[in-house]
PLY file of the C-alpha trace (Angstrom):
ply
format ascii 1.0
element vertex 82
property float x
property float y
property float z
element edge 81
property int vertex1
property int vertex2
end_header
13.42 -7.07 20.84
12.58 -4.51 18.14
10.55 -5.53 15.18
11.99 -5.54 11.69
9.88 -2.44 10.96
11.43 -0.58 13.86
14.92 -1.63 12.79
14.16 -0.56 9.17
13.13 2.89 10.50
16.25 3.28 12.54
18.37 2.25 9.49
16.47 4.67 7.25
17.16 7.42 9.81
20.89 6.64 9.83
21.12 6.48 6.02
18.99 9.63 5.51
21.22 11.52 7.94
24.35 10.45 6.18
22.90 11.29 2.71
21.47 14.55 4.12
18.00 13.91 2.71
14.47 14.00 4.03
13.14 11.73 1.28
11.54 8.50 2.33
13.76 5.52 1.54
12.47 2.28 0.07
13.73 -0.55 2.32
13.65 -2.96 -0.64
15.66 -0.77 -3.01
19.32 -1.34 -3.74
21.57 0.47 -1.28
24.01 1.34 -4.04
24.20 3.99 -6.73
21.53 2.35 -8.86
19.09 2.69 -5.94
19.39 4.65 -2.75
22.75 6.01 -3.87
25.42 4.90 -1.38
28.93 4.81 -2.82
31.55 2.63 -1.22
32.88 5.26 1.17
29.50 6.34 2.42
28.44 2.70 2.70
31.33 1.87 5.01
30.59 5.01 7.09
26.92 3.86 7.38
28.00 0.37 8.50
30.14 1.96 11.21
27.19 4.02 12.36
24.96 0.87 12.45
27.67 -1.01 14.45
27.64 1.84 17.02
23.82 2.18 17.13
23.17 -1.50 17.51
26.28 -2.57 19.44
27.35 -5.05 16.73
30.49 -5.83 14.86
29.87 -6.52 11.22
32.70 -8.23 9.30
33.52 -6.70 5.88
32.81 -10.00 4.12
29.33 -10.03 5.70
28.35 -6.43 4.90
29.25 -6.93 1.27
26.32 -9.33 1.15
23.74 -6.62 2.03
21.76 -5.35 -0.94
18.91 -3.56 0.81
17.96 -1.98 4.15
15.79 -5.02 4.83
18.82 -7.28 4.35
20.68 -5.34 7.10
17.60 -5.44 9.36
17.32 -9.19 8.96
20.97 -9.60 9.86
20.54 -7.41 12.96
17.58 -9.43 14.08
19.46 -12.70 13.59
22.35 -11.35 15.68
20.07 -10.44 18.55
18.54 -13.97 18.55
21.99 -15.52 19.17
0 1
1 2
2 3
3 4
4 5
5 6
6 7
7 8
8 9
9 10
10 11
11 12
12 13
13 14
14 15
15 16
16 17
17 18
18 19
19 20
20 21
21 22
22 23
23 24
24 25
25 26
26 27
27 28
28 29
29 30
30 31
31 32
32 33
33 34
34 35
35 36
36 37
37 38
38 39
39 40
40 41
41 42
42 43
43 44
44 45
45 46
46 47
47 48
48 49
49 50
50 51
51 52
52 53
53 54
54 55
55 56
56 57
57 58
58 59
59 60
60 61
61 62
62 63
63 64
64 65
65 66
66 67
67 68
68 69
69 70
70 71
71 72
72 73
73 74
74 75
75 76
76 77
77 78
78 79
79 80
80 81
């Protein structure tokens, strides 16, 4: 089982690749335009990449609850505990 820090790093890599940036991402910052800068289209694409990377299926009503990278990491860890 990966630690939350390892999952955060993988998520940062996925999001950085999608945003085409080398800047460090703050895992506690908002994912959206007022923070990291994901718009709704890019956000859905990132969720699809996360599903593929981690072998998960994330229902749309669930991923609307994610505000930060850490929120997604926590969800992933909870899924692996099941």
